[in-house]
C-alpha positions in Angstrom: -15.8 -20.6 -39.3 -16.0 -24.6 -38.2 -14.8 -25.1 -34.5 -15.0 -28.8 -35.0 -11.9 -30.8 -34.2 -9.7 -32.3 -37.1 -10.6 -36.0 -37.9 -7.1 -37.1 -36.8 -7.9 -35.4 -33.4 -11.4 -36.9 -33.0 -9.9 -40.4 -34.0 -7.6 -39.6 -31.2 -9.9 -39.0 -28.3 -12.1 -41.8 -29.4 -9.0 -44.1 -29.2 -8.4 -42.8 -26.0 -11.7 -43.5 -24.7 -11.7 -47.0 -26.0 -8.4 -47.4 -24.2 -9.9 -46.4 -20.9 -13.2 -47.9 -21.1 -11.1 -51.2 -22.0 -9.1 -50.9 -19.1 -11.9 -50.1 -16.7 -13.7 -53.2 -18.0 -10.7 -55.5 -17.3 -10.2 -54.0 -13.8 -13.9 -54.2 -12.7 -14.1 -58.0 -13.8 -10.7 -59.1 -12.0 -12.3 -58.2 -8.9 -14.6 -61.3 -9.4 -11.7 -63.5 -8.9 -11.3 -64.5 -5.0 -7.8 -64.6 -4.9 -8.1 -61.0 -5.9 -10.2 -60.0 -3.4 -8.4 -62.0 -0.4 -5.3 -59.9 -1.6 -7.4 -56.7 -1.3 -8.5 -57.6 2.4 -4.5 -58.4 3.2 -3.4 -55.2 2.2 -6.5 -53.4 3.8 -5.5 -55.0 7.2 -2.0 -53.6 6.9 -3.5 -50.2 7.3 -4.8 -51.2 10.8 -7.8 -48.9 10.9 -10.3 -49.7 13.6 -13.4 -48.5 11.8 -15.0 -51.0 9.7 -16.4 -48.8 7.6 -13.3 -46.7 7.0 -11.4 -49.8 6.5 -13.8 -51.2 3.8 -13.8 -47.9 2.2 -10.0 -48.0 1.7 -10.2 -51.8 0.7 -12.6 -50.7 -2.0 -10.2 -48.0 -3.4 -7.4 -50.0 -3.7 -6.1 -51.3 -6.9 -3.3 -54.2 -7.2 -1.3 -52.5 -10.1 0.8 -55.8 -10.3 -2.6 -57.5 -11.5 -2.9 -55.1 -14.2 -0.3 -55.2 -17.0 -2.3 -52.9 -19.2 -1.9 -49.9 -16.4 1.6 -48.8 -18.0 1.2 -48.9 -21.4 -2.4 -47.3 -21.3 -0.8 -44.5 -19.4 2.0 -44.0 -21.6 -0.4 -43.9 -24.4 -3.0 -41.2 -22.9 -0.7 -39.0 -21.5 1.0 -38.5 -24.9 -1.6 -36.5 -26.1 -1.0 -32.4 -26.5 -3.9 -31.8 -23.9 -2.4 -34.5 -21.1 1.2 -34.4 -22.1 2.0 -32.3 -19.1 1.2 -35.6 -16.8 3.6 -37.5 -18.9 7.3 -38.6 -17.3 9.8 -35.9 -18.2 13.5 -37.3 -18.1 15.4 -35.5 -15.2 12.1 -33.8 -13.3 10.0 -35.3 -10.8 6.7 -36.3 -11.7 3.8 -33.8 -10.7 2.5 -33.0 -7.4 -1.8 -33.2 -7.5 -2.3 -30.6 -5.1 -5.9 -28.9 -3.8 -7.0 -27.2 -0.6 -7.0 -30.6 1.4 -3.1 -31.5 0.7 -1.7 -33.3 -2.3 0.7 -36.1 -3.2 3.2 -36.8 -6.1 2.0 -39.3 -8.6 3.4 -40.9 -11.5 1.3 -41.2 -15.2 0.6 -45.0 -14.0 -0.5 -43.5 -10.5 -2.7 -40.8 -12.3 -4.5 -43.7 -14.2 -4.4 -46.0 -11.2 -6.2 -42.9 -9.1 -9.0 -42.5 -12.2 -9.9 -46.5 -11.1 -9.6 -46.1 -7.6 -11.5 -43.0 -7.4 -14.4 -44.6 -9.2 -14.6 -47.5 -7.0 -14.8 -45.3 -4.1 -17.6 -43.1 -5.8 -19.6 -46.4 -6.4 -19.1 -47.4 -2.5 -19.6 -44.1 -1.2 -22.8 -42.8 -2.9 -24.1 -46.6 -3.0 -24.2 -46.6 -6.8 -25.1 -49.9 -8.5 -22.0 -52.1 -8.3 -22.3 -53.2 -11.9 -19.9 -52.8 -15.0 -21.6 -50.5 -16.5 -21.9 -47.9 -13.8 -18.4 -48.6 -12.9 -17.1 -47.8 -16.5 -19.4 -44.4 -16.8 -17.8 -43.3 -13.6 -14.0 -43.9 -14.9 -15.1 -42.1 -18.1 -16.6 -39.1 -16.1 -13.5 -38.9 -14.2 -11.1 -39.1 -17.1 -13.4 -35.8 -18.6 -12.7 -34.3 -15.1 -8.9 -35.0 -15.7 -9.3 -33.0 -18.7 -10.8 -30.2 -17.2 -8.1 -30.2 -14.6 -5.6 -30.0 -17.2 -7.2 -27.0 -18.8 -7.2 -25.2 -15.2 -10.9 -25.5 -14.6 -12.0 -26.5 -11.2 -13.3 -30.1 -11.0 -16.1 -32.1 -9.3 -15.0 -33.6 -6.4 -16.7 -35.0 -3.0 -16.3 -34.5 0.6 -16.8 -37.7 2.5 -17.6 -38.0 5.7 -18.2 -40.9 8.0 -20.9 -40.3 10.4 -22.2 -42.3 13.8 -24.7 -42.0 16.3 -27.3 -42.5 13.9 -28.5 -45.3 11.4 -30.8 -45.0 8.4 -32.7 -48.2 7.0 -31.0 -49.5 3.5 -31.7 -47.4 0.5 -33.0 -44.5 2.2 -31.2 -41.0 2.3 -31.3 -37.6 3.8 -30.7 -34.5 1.9 -29.2 -31.8 3.6 -27.5 -28.5 2.8 -24.5 -30.1 3.6 -24.8 -33.3 1.6 -26.8 -36.4 1.3 -26.7 -38.9 4.0 -27.1 -42.4 3.3 -26.5 -45.8 5.4 -23.0 -47.3 5.2 -22.7 -50.2 3.1 -22.4 -53.5 4.8 -19.0 -54.2 6.1 -16.7 -57.1 5.7 -15.3 -56.5 9.6 -18.2 -55.9 12.1 -16.8 -54.8 15.4 -19.5 -54.9 18.4 -17.1 -52.7 20.8 -16.2 -49.1 20.1 -12.5 -48.4 20.1 -12.1 -45.8 23.1 -14.9 -43.4 22.6 -15.1 -43.3 19.0 -18.5 -44.3 17.7 -18.7 -46.6 14.8 -19.4 -45.2 11.2 -23.2 -46.2 10.4 -23.7 -43.7 7.9 -21.7 -41.8 4.8 -22.4 -38.4 4.2 -20.7 -37.0 0.6 -21.1 -33.6 -0.6 -20.3 -32.2 -4.0 -17.8 -29.6 -4.1 -15.7 -27.6 -7.4 -12.4 -28.0 -6.5 -9.2 -26.0 -7.6 -6.4 -28.7 -8.4 -3.1 -27.7 -9.3 0.1 -29.8 -10.8 3.6 -28.5 -9.6 6.6 -30.7 -10.8 8.8 -28.4 -8.2 10.5 -30.5 -5.2 8.7 -28.0 -2.5 5.8 -26.7 -4.5 4.2 -23.0 -3.1 1.1 -23.1 -4.3 -1.9 -21.4 -2.5 -5.5 -22.6 -2.4 -8.8 -21.0 -1.2 -9.6 -23.4 2.0 -13.2 -22.6 1.7 -13.5 -25.2 -0.9 -13.4 -27.8 1.4 -14.4 -26.2 4.4 -17.0 -28.2 6.3 -17.4 -26.1 9.6 -21.4 -26.0 9.2 -21.7 -29.6 8.6 -19.9 -30.5 12.2 -21.8 -27.8 13.9 -25.5 -27.6 12.2 -26.0 -31.3 11.3 -26.4 -32.6 14.7 -28.1 -29.8 16.1 -30.9 -30.0 13.3 -31.2 -33.7 13.9 -31.5 -33.1 17.6 -34.5 -30.6 16.9 -35.6 -32.9 14.5 -36.2 -35.5 17.1 -39.3 -36.8 18.9 -37.8 -38.1 22.0 -36.2 -35.4 23.7 -34.6 -37.7 26.6 -32.3 -39.4 23.8 -32.5 -37.0 20.8 -30.1 -37.8 17.8 -27.3 -36.0 17.3 -25.1 -37.3 14.6 -21.1 -37.1 15.1 -18.2 -37.1 12.1 -16.4 -40.2 12.7 -13.8 -39.6 9.5 -13.5 -37.5 6.6 -11.6 -37.3 3.3 -11.4 -35.6 -0.1 -12.4 -37.8 -3.2 -11.0 -36.3 -6.3 -12.3 -37.9 -9.7 -8.7 -39.3 -10.8 -7.2 -39.8 -7.4 -8.1 -42.3 -4.9 -8.3 -40.9 -1.3 -4.9 -40.6 -0.2 -5.5 -39.2 3.4 -8.3 -39.2 6.1 -8.9 -37.1 9.2 -10.3 -38.5 12.5 -11.6 -35.7 14.8 -11.2 -36.5 18.5 -15.0 -37.1 19.8 -15.2 -37.8 23.4 -18.3 -39.4 23.7 -20.8 -41.2 26.1 -22.1 -44.5 24.8 -25.5 -45.3 23.7 -27.0 -47.1 20.8 -27.4 -45.8 17.4 -30.5 -44.1 17.1 -32.7 -45.0 13.9 -33.9 -41.6 12.3 -35.5 -43.6 9.2 -38.8 -42.2 10.4 -37.6 -38.8 10.9 -36.2 -38.2 7.3 -38.9 -35.4 6.5 -38.2 -33.8 9.9 -34.4 -33.8 9.6 -34.5 -32.3 6.2 -37.0 -29.4 7.0 -35.1 -28.6 10.3 -31.7 -28.8 8.2 -33.3 -26.0 6.3 -34.4 -23.7 9.1 -31.3 -24.2 10.7 -29.0 -23.5 7.8 -31.2 -20.4 6.9 -31.2 -18.8 10.2 -28.2 -19.7 11.9 -26.0 -16.8 13.4 -22.6 -16.8 14.9 -24.3 -15.3 18.1 -25.5 -18.8 19.0 -22.6 -21.0 17.9 -22.0 -21.4 21.9 -25.6 -22.9 22.3 -25.5 -24.8 19.1 -22.1 -26.7 20.3 -23.4 -26.8 23.9 -26.3 -28.8 23.0 -24.6 -31.4 21.2 -22.1 -31.5 23.7 -24.8 -32.2 26.3 -26.7 -34.7 24.5 -23.8 -36.8 22.8 -20.3 -35.9 24.9 -21.0 -35.4 28.4 -20.4 -38.8 30.2 -21.1 -37.0 33.5 -24.5 -36.1 33.9 -23.4 -32.9 36.0 -21.2 -31.7 32.9 -24.5 -32.2 30.4 -26.4 -30.1 33.0 -24.0 -27.2 33.0 -24.1 -27.3 29.0 -27.5 -27.4 28.7 -28.1 -24.6 31.1 -25.5 -22.5 28.9 -27.7 -23.1 26.1 -30.2 -21.2 28.0 -27.8 -18.4 28.9 -26.5 -18.1 25.4 -30.1 -17.5 24.3 -31.7 -15.3 26.8 -28.8 -14.4 29.4 -28.6 -11.4 31.1 -25.7 -9.5 33.1 -27.9 -8.8 36.1 -30.8 -10.7 38.2 -29.6 -13.6 36.0 -31.7 -16.6 37.4 -34.9 -15.1 37.5 -34.5 -13.0 33.9 -33.4 -15.9 32.2 -35.8 -18.5 33.6 -38.8 -15.6 33.2 -37.9 -15.4 29.3 -37.7 -19.1 29.1 -41.1 -19.3 30.5 -42.6 -16.4 28.3 -41.3 -18.2 25.2 -42.0 -21.8 25.8 -44.8 -21.5 27.9 -48.3 -20.1 26.1 -50.8 -20.5 28.9 -50.1 -17.7 31.2 -51.9 -19.6 34.5 -49.2 -22.2 33.9 -45.9 -20.0 33.6 -45.2 -19.2 37.2 -44.7 -22.9 38.2 -43.1 -23.3 34.7 -40.6 -20.7 35.8 -40.2 -22.3 39.5 -39.4 -25.5 37.7 -36.7 -24.1 36.1 -35.5 -22.2 38.8 -35.0 -25.4 40.6 -32.9 -26.9 37.6 -30.7 -23.6 38.0 -30.3 -24.5 41.7 -29.3 -28.0 41.1 -26.6 -26.5 38.4 -25.3 -23.9 40.8 -24.7 -26.6 43.6 -23.1 -28.7 41.3 -20.6 -25.7 39.8 -19.9 -24.8 43.2 -18.8 -28.1 44.4 -21.6 -28.8 46.9 -22.6 -32.6 47.4 -25.9 -33.2 45.2 -27.9 -36.5 45.0 -26.8 -38.2 41.6 -30.7 -38.5 40.7 -31.4 -35.0 41.3 -28.5 -34.0 38.7 -29.8 -36.6 36.2 -33.4 -35.4 36.8 -32.1 -31.9 36.4 -29.7 -32.5 33.1 -33.0 -34.4 31.3 -35.2 -31.4 32.1 -32.5 -28.7 31.1 -31.7 -30.3 27.9 -35.4 -30.6 27.0 -35.7 -26.9 27.4 -32.5 -26.2 25.6 -33.9 -28.0 22.8 -37.4 -26.1 23.0 -35.8 -22.8 23.2 -33.3 -23.5 20.2 -36.4 -24.8 18.1 -38.5 -21.5 19.1 -35.5 -19.3 18.2 -34.7 -20.9 15.0 -38.2 -20.9 13.6 -37.9 -16.8 14.7 -35.1 -16.6 11.9 -31.6 -15.1 11.6 -32.5 -11.3 12.6 -33.8 -12.8 15.8 -30.8 -15.0 16.5 -28.5 -12.3 15.5 -29.4 -10.1 18.3 -27.3 -10.3 21.5 -28.8 -12.7 24.5 -30.2 -9.6 26.7 -32.0 -7.9 23.8 -33.7 -11.3 23.1 -34.6 -11.6 26.8 -35.8 -8.0 26.8 -37.6 -8.6 23.9 -39.5 -11.7 25.2 -40.3 -10.0 28.9 -41.6 -6.8 27.2 -43.7 -8.9 24.3 -47.5 -8.8 24.9 -48.6 -11.7 26.9 
């Protein structure tokens, strides 16, 4: 029994691909017109976005519908087929909502086709693909195939796109992590030398491919439900900066990339919204991590495979001490909390914590006593700060630097021991270290 399409359906499919290809070529070539580019810039200015990369991201996704007369007729042609008829206009009915775990918007047939083109431009921009006609048309056609999958009720290939600040990469280099691929952000048309508030400027883009459920609903108030894990990115926010910090050769200023904004990019819908996390952070120049790419990739794998919920506090507080805390006393407190989350105990806290740290980090037995005393002095400064005593700022700064260095080292030691070790409670880890053979 043959499963081949009837000749009429095959011709129809070919005609539709030709129509999409022709429209894509026309739209791509129209962007070479300086007037078109100027109008895009004007629309981007209206958005009022401070981050130059996020602003350019949106500018690249804008389609000036009034400049493309073929949009409406092509949409009518495409959505008259049996497979895509669900997206066509219906007399007396609302246009369908395009819904996924991250939200949704109501889209007309012309808007859906416009989204196909917009998404292709954003894919080219975000993934640093070649900005040529061939690449763009291929991306549009791939998105059109994903639209057919969505119409059949299948999950579609989407991207989670994240702006990354605090680090930078040389052009054409990239870092592959379990949470996506980080690339340098494209050069921007608007550069700002001063950050807005405490928000770091985006220097890299990270893209992670996901299979996402998309539903289309014409109801006035759709009641669809989704699996939030399809777009969840908790590990990225927590573990990427940790992995980069552990990979840093400079423990005085380790790298700690921060997410500056995020969006979900469907293959047939331009980015309709974005989230900006609250990021109080201390000012410091972006750290070039190009020379540390292999180390970051290795530590990303180690952290992803070994991380346990019991050390969430340590991971979060380390990044806070490095990248967020403006006050060095706060950084000191955060870093010592890392110590306690890893080897803290409920009795004889200072001695047992510092002794366990010395045992783990100083292999030379003759030097452990001196090292433990150094850690004890850091603890003393931290206690003075916590209890409101007057402490020389220079002593606080020195103690904070030492505390962060030790926090990095004990986390590196612990993650290399694996998930079973990190899953233990802190007292058990401390006892195990203290009772181990020298």
